[in-house]
N, C-alpha and C positions, 0 to 999 in steps of 0.2 A: 452337621456331619455330611459328607459326600456319599451319595448312594452308589451302590455297586455298578449300576448301569452308567452313571456319569463317569465313574472312574475308568470303566472299560472303554468308553468312547474317547475320553481324554488320552488314554494310553494308545489307542489305535491312531488317533490324530497325530500324536507325537512320533510314533514309530513310522507312520506313513510319511510324515514330513522328513524324517531322517533318511528314509529310503529314497525319496525323491531327490534330496540333497546329494546323496551318493551317486545316483544315476546321472543327474545333471552334471555333477563335477567330473564324472568319468567321460561324459560325452563332450563337455566343453573345455575342460582344463587339461592342458598337456602334461601338467605335473601330478595328476591324480595317481594314487598308488594302490597299495594292497588293501588298506583299510576301507577305502571306498568300494573296491571290488568285492571285498568280503561282505560288506553291508548289503550291496546290491544283490549279490548271489544268494545270500541268506534270506533276504526278504522275498525274492522270487521263489526260493525253495519252500518257504512257508506258505506262499499263495497256492502252491500245487497240492498241499496236504488236504485230504478230504475231511475237513473239520466239522462239516455239517452232517456227517454220517452217524447213524445210531445203530445199535445191534438190531438184527432183523426182528427179533421177538418183540421189541419195543416200538418198531416203526408203525406209523399209522397205515392201516390197510394191508399189513403184512400177512402173508398166508403161511400156514403151518408147514412143518417139515413133513415130507411124504405125501404132499397133496397130489403130485403128478402120479405117483404110484397108485394111490386110491382111485384117482380118476380113470387111469388106464384099466385097472382091475374092474372097475364098475362098467366101463364101456365094453369089455369083453363078455361080461355076463348078461348084458341087456340083449333082448331079441332085436332083430332088425325092424325098422319102422315099416308098418304096413299102410297100404293105400285105403282110404275110405271106400265103402261100397258105392258103385255107380260112377267112379272116376275113371277116366281113360288115361292110358300111358302117354 
């Protein structure tokens, strides 16, 4: 049985080859038409999609909502830093 990873790679390879066929046919063949154009534009459109994005709460290193509000509120309540004794300005 074929693993899911192998199937995804095979599908990507086939679709990539189809896209390149359409682009090269559009560029080199004077009789290229609507089908090749649709495949080329559709493949380009898919490449622009942010498919590697995840919701913020699931992203590695993501910060919680309201972080800036809490940070600003905390900064307003803290006293100004003081110089240690014996130091010159």
